[in-house]
N, C-alpha and C positions, 0 to 999 in steps of 0.2 A: 787468361788465355795462354795456351801452350803449344807446342809442335809435337806431332805424333808420327812415328813410323809404325807402319802395320803390315801385317802378313797374315794369310790364311792357309789353313790344311783342309782337304776336303776328302770325302770317301764316297765311292758309289753305293747305290742301293743293290740290294741283291738282284740278280739278273731274273731270277724267277718270280720276284714281286712285281715287275714290270708287265703290263697287260700285253697281249699279243701284237696289237698294232704299234705299240711303242717300241717292242723288240724288232718288229720288221722294218720299221722306219730306220732304227740305228743300225741294223745290219746292213741295209741297202746304203746308208751313208757312209758307213766304214768299210765297204766291200768285204763283208764276211762277218759272222757271228763271234769268232775269236778276237778280232780286232774291236769289235763293238763292246765287247765285255772289258777288254784292256783300257778302253776310253771312257768307261762308265764315271769314273772318279773325276773327270775333267769337264764334265757337262753339267751345268747348273740345273738341268731338267731330271737327270739320272742321278745326281749326287747331292750331298748336303755339306755345309760347313761343320766341321768337327772341332776346330781350334781356330781362335783369333789371338794373335798377340799384338799388344799395342805398347810401344816405348815412348814414355814421356821424357823428351829430350831436355827439358829444363830441370825436372826433379831427378832424373836418372833412375826411374822406376819403370817396371813392365808390368802390364796387367794382361795375363793370359786366361781367356775364356775356353773352356773345353768341355767336350760332352761328357755328361754323367752315365758312363757305362753300367755303373753299379745300382742305377735307379734309386739313389739316396733321396730321402725326402726333404733334406735341408741343403741350403747353399754352404757347401764346405769351401774353406779357404785356407791354403797353405801358403807360406811366405818362405822364400829361400834366396840366398846369394847366388849370383852367377856372373862372372866376369866384371865384377864391381858394380853390378846393378841389383836391385832388390826386385824380385820376381814375385807378384801376387798370383797365385793360381786359384781360379774360381771355376766351379762346375756347374752344369746345367744343360737343358736341351738346346736344340739348334735355335728355337725361338728366343731363349734367354740369352744366348751367345750374340745373336744379332741385335737384340734390343740393348744390350750392354755396350756393343760396339757403337751403335748410333747416339747413345746418351753421352759417350765419353767423345767421340768425333765431332760433336756438336760444340764443344768446349776448345777445339783446336784453331789456332790462328793459320798453321801451315801443316801439311802432311806429306810424308815422303814414303814412296813405295819402290819396289824393283818390279817392272811390268805390270804395276797395278792397273793401269788402262786397258791391258791386254788380257788381264785375267782377274785378279782380286776384286776389282771394282765391278765389273759387270756382274760376276758371280754373286757377290754381296747383294747388289741390287736386285737380281732375279729371285734369289731365295727370299729377299725381304718381301717382294711382290707375293710369293707363294704363301708366306706367312701373314700377309697383310700387315706389315710393319711399315710405318711411313718414314721415309728418309729424313734426316735432320739436316742435311746439307747435300750439295751437288758434288759428287765424287768424280764425274766425268767432265772436269773444267777445260777451258781451253788448253790444248797440249802445248802450245807455243809460248805460254806464260808460266814463269816459275814462282809466281807470288802466293799460290795457294797449294796446288799439287805439283810436287817434284817426282816425276817417274825417272828414276835413274836409267832404266833400260831406254827409254825415249831418248834421254840426253846422251848417252853413250853410244847410240846407233845414229846420232844426230837425225832423230826422227826417220829412222829406216832407210836412211841413205847409205848406211854401211852396215855390214854384218853384225849380227848380234851374238854376244856371248852370255853365258849363264851366270848368275851371282857368284857361283863357286869359282868359276875361272878368273873372274874379274878379282876376286878377294886373293887367289894364288898368284895372279900377275902382279899386283899391287902390294902383296905382302901385308894384307891387313887380316883381322880375325876372320877364320872361316868356319861357317856353321856346319859345314859338311864334314868337319873332323870329328864329329861325335858318332855315336853308335847308329843312328838312324839317318838314312840318305832319302832324298825325295821320292826316288823310284820305289822305295820300300814302305812308304806310309800306309798304302793300301793293305800290305800284308801285315804290318803291325797292328792296323786297326782290326783286321778279321782275328787276330791273336788276343785282342782286348788290351793292348798295350798302349793305352791313351795317354798315360802320363808321359811316356817315353816321346810320344808325337808333340805333346805340348812343350816339353823341354826343348826338342828339336825346333819347333816354330818360334820359341823364345830366343833360341841361338839365332835364328835367321833375322830377326829385328836388330839384333846386336851387330851382326855382319852388315846389315844394310846401313845401319848408323855409321860403322867404321868406314865403310865404302863411301858414304856421303860426305863424311868429313875430309876423306882423302882427295875427292875429285871436284868439290864444290867449286874450287878457285879456278878450275880448268874449264868447266863447262856451264 
């Protein structure tokens, strides 16, 4: 058994690929077509998981599964060093990414996220429903217990009793490794995806789990 930190990156489907009823629903929900299009990548119905990174805290290895934009017929794996961690990159479609996640998370004793309950976990669960992939464990555990799922955002806001800050701002404030110092920023993932720069997104997601690990180590004695 091991402890994992995980993070996901998502990308919205093409607007024109959505049926008229779905478009109208999200236009109304977002008060206009332009905002609806901007929000596509954050909605589990209109977006997909394109990268999942999982950091094994005991072995100091990262497993990053990312979408195969080249439509290669084989499971390509590349390993690289990043900030003292060995990162294994493996490509496949969304179904492969999700299935790989569930296989690995089933082996974990504890998992750590930043806003996992508010975004990553529900998104993974919804996309798994769509692909008919059965979860191997409960991601949405009792938020007030830290023995299984540690959501740093929950803890640092004292369960929404205090204002929340981004992972980037917490890393800056506490002077720990900051994943946002790389080329890709969170707000640019959609644009990079449309340009076919999936490896850059995979590297960004890998840096995110390192930043989450560094933040976790820094604050765990205080929260």
